[in-house]
C-alpha positions, 0 to 999 in steps of 0.5 A: 159156357155150360157148367162144365166149361165154366168150372174148368175155366175157374180151375185153370185160372181163366175168367168164366162167364160167371162164378161157378158153384160147388157143394161137398154134400147137400142134406136130403132134407134140403134137397126135398125142400127144393125139388120135392124128392131126394134126387141130388141130380135133379137139384143140380139141374134145378139150381144149375150147380156147376160141379157135381160130386159123388157121395161121402166115401163112407157110403161106398161100403155096406153097413150092418146095424149093431144097435138100432136104438143108438143108430150104431152100424159096422161097415165093411172096414169093421169100423163102428160108426154112429148116425146123428141125423146128418148124412155122414156118420161119426166114427166111434172105433175101428177094428185095429188095436195093435201092430199085429192086428194091422199086419193081419188086416185086409182092407175091403176090395176097392174094385167091387162094382157097386162102389161106383154106382153113384159115379156112373149115374153122374157120368151118364147124366152130366158128362161134359155138362157139369164137372164130375168129382169122385170123393175119396180119402187119403191117409189121415182119416183112416189112421184114426177110423181104423183105431180111434182118434186118441189111439192114432195120436198116441201111436204117432209117438208110441208105435209109429210103425202102426201108423205107417201100416194104416196109412199104407192100407188107406193109400193103396185102397184109395189109389185103386178107387181113383184109378177106377173112378177116372176110368169110368169118367170122373173129371177130378178126384177130391180128397176129403180128409180133415187136418185142422181144428178151428185153431190149429192142425190136429197133429204137428206139421212134422207128423204130417210131413213124416206120416201123411203127406207122402201118401197124399202126394202119391194120390195127387201124382197119380191123378194129375198124371192121368190128366185129371184135376186134384182137389182137396177138402180140408176143414180147420186152420191149415194155414201152416201147410198151405204151401205143401198142399199147393206144392202137391199139385192141388188145383182147388182147395175147399173150404178155407174156412174164414171162421177158422182163421183163414183169409181167403182173399189173401190165399188167392193173392199168395197162390195164383195157381190155386182156385179158392172154393168156399166163402159162404158161412154154412151156419147162421146165414143158411139157418137164420137169414131170410132169403133176401138177407142171404142174397145180400150176404152172398153178393157181398162175398162175391164182391170181395172174393170173386174179382180176378177169377180163381173162385168157386162159390160154396159153403164153408163145409156142406149144406147140413140138415138145419139149413133152410132150403129157401136160403140155399136156393137164394144162395144159388140165385145170388151167384147167378145174379151177382157172379157174372164176369166181364172179360177183365175179371171184374163183376158186371154189377160193380 
């Protein structure tokens, strides 16, 4: 199998030749430490990463520096964001304060050609060689990016019409992004909105059902209706809504963080049509272990998570700037060494 076939097998519930690998994002410092340049695509070839992804959605929008000293930028949405040394900037505040603001607001044009430059490069190099994903949002994150987290939570109660408008803006924008991405050649779409904290959902399940799930369902229905795969990244403890996410037609769920109270092996057993993506703690193992310790740790995760298929090995969020390049390389080496399957779904070293 090549990487594309291997990833599809895992996502379709078949037994691949080995466990596929995936990362949502990899910091340029780590990439440079392994291949000597900032080339993500060269890294994917060098480490044989099976699933490749476009950049974080914020990178699709041009930015203007507001305060260089504080690393503050304003993007095409009018959102103020701040960089802190990581790839993804933190949202500070958006341009919308009131329902009147929201009704007058026009989102950036999602169809502008340069938004898809990263995807085109991936398609040109990897089509049918590695599984190619397009990273976008659904309706949750933009509901506070365009205002603030505090405002969004208050407005769920005080001004629900404002939340409805913000969700609609986001869903319409991201549906058009998904349409263009699939036309260009993406194999799957991944929604990157985070719904949970370490202990619970960020808002009530009732609010998800009322405000946010209908828009996510529209995106899922569109993507799967086009014959593509729908994947979801969602940090935090989302145990309460796993039934919903699986029911929407999501095929792969990342990262199902075990430090946030999610039992990945139990999730695999409960949802036989879902592929679990994750398993590797992105904190201490990547930052403090030796490469040999890292390989032993990955081997142990594979032993519990990989049997029976429906598992894609990835970190519990992303490969951040503090990760040791040699540890990330050791992680990939361990999957290649210990992640090979027998036809019956058992690992060939066990």
